[in-house]
C-alpha positions as CSV (number, residue, x, y, z in Angstrom):
1,M,73.7,86.9,71.6
2,S,70.4,86.9,73.3
3,T,68.6,89.8,74.5
4,E,69.7,89.0,78.4
5,G,73.6,89.8,77.0
6,L,72.7,92.5,75.5
7,E,71.3,94.4,78.2
8,A,73.8,93.9,80.5
9,A,76.3,95.4,77.8
10,A,74.2,98.6,77.6
11,E,74.4,98.8,81.7
12,L,78.1,98.9,81.3
13,F,78.0,101.3,78.8
14,K,75.7,102.8,80.8
15,A,78.5,102.4,83.7
16,L,81.0,103.7,81.1
17,S,78.9,106.8,79.6
18,S,80.9,109.3,82.3
19,S,84.8,110.7,81.6
20,S,84.9,111.0,85.8
21,R,84.2,107.5,85.8
22,L,86.9,106.6,82.6
23,R,89.2,108.8,84.8
24,L,88.4,106.6,87.7
25,L,89.1,103.4,85.8
26,R,92.0,104.4,84.3
27,L,93.7,105.9,87.9
28,L,93.4,101.9,89.3
29,G,93.9,100.0,85.3
30,E,97.6,102.0,86.8
31,G,97.2,100.4,90.5
32,E,94.5,100.0,92.8
33,A,94.3,103.3,94.7
34,G,92.2,104.7,98.3
35,V,90.1,107.5,98.0
36,S,91.9,110.1,98.8
37,A,94.8,108.7,96.6
38,L,92.0,108.8,93.5
39,V,90.9,112.3,95.2
40,E,94.2,113.6,94.7
41,A,95.1,111.8,91.1
42,S,91.6,112.6,89.7
43,G,91.5,116.4,91.3
44,L,87.5,115.8,91.3
45,S,86.2,116.2,94.6
46,Q,86.1,113.5,97.0
47,P,81.7,113.3,97.8
48,L,82.1,112.9,93.6
49,V,84.9,110.2,93.6
50,S,82.7,108.3,96.2
51,Q,79.9,108.5,94.2
52,H,81.7,107.2,91.2
53,L,83.0,104.2,92.6
54,R,79.9,103.2,93.8
55,T,77.9,103.2,91.0
56,L,82.0,101.7,89.1
57,R,81.1,99.2,92.4
58,A,77.3,98.9,91.5
59,A,78.4,97.6,88.0
60,G,80.9,95.1,88.3
61,L,83.6,96.6,86.7
62,V,85.9,97.4,90.7
63,Q,86.1,95.6,93.4
64,V,86.6,97.1,97.3
65,D,88.7,95.7,99.8
66,R,89.1,97.1,103.5
67,V,92.2,97.7,104.9
68,G,92.0,98.0,108.4
69,R,89.6,101.8,108.3
70,E,90.4,102.1,104.8
71,A,88.8,101.3,101.5
72,I,91.4,100.4,98.5
73,Y,89.4,100.2,95.1
74,S,90.7,97.7,92.4
75,V,89.5,97.3,89.2
76,A,87.3,93.9,88.7
77,D,88.6,92.6,86.4
78,L,91.9,93.4,83.7
79,H,89.4,93.2,80.3
80,V,87.8,96.3,82.1
81,S,91.1,98.4,81.3
82,H,91.5,96.8,78.2
83,I,88.0,98.2,77.2
84,V,88.8,101.8,78.7
85,D,91.7,102.0,76.5
86,D,91.1,100.6,73.5
87,A,87.5,103.1,72.7
88,V,89.9,106.2,74.3
89,A,92.7,105.2,71.6
90,H,89.9,105.1,69.3
91,A,88.0,108.6,70.2
92,G,91.8,110.1,69.5
93,E,91.7,107.8,66.2
94,Q,88.1,110.0,64.7
95,P,88.4,113.0,62.9
96,G,87.9,115.7,65.1
97,A,89.5,114.8,67.8
């Protein structure tokens, strides 16, 4: 693997390093949603959800479509959902988890 590929993977893991962002990605893995729905489902504040969505969007992990005035978010690539689900499952299998 090239140095560029390793750097890109490190950036991906950096974007995934927050449990709140993982929670949002898992919610979006169930289906697209607007910020208000993500706030309600996640229990996070609206400013925090928006901040995490900006980070996830900048990393190319989520995409946004505008429907009227509302921004609807979705997972950009189903591989992302698999990575998150696999990581959560793996963490749950570890001793002491």
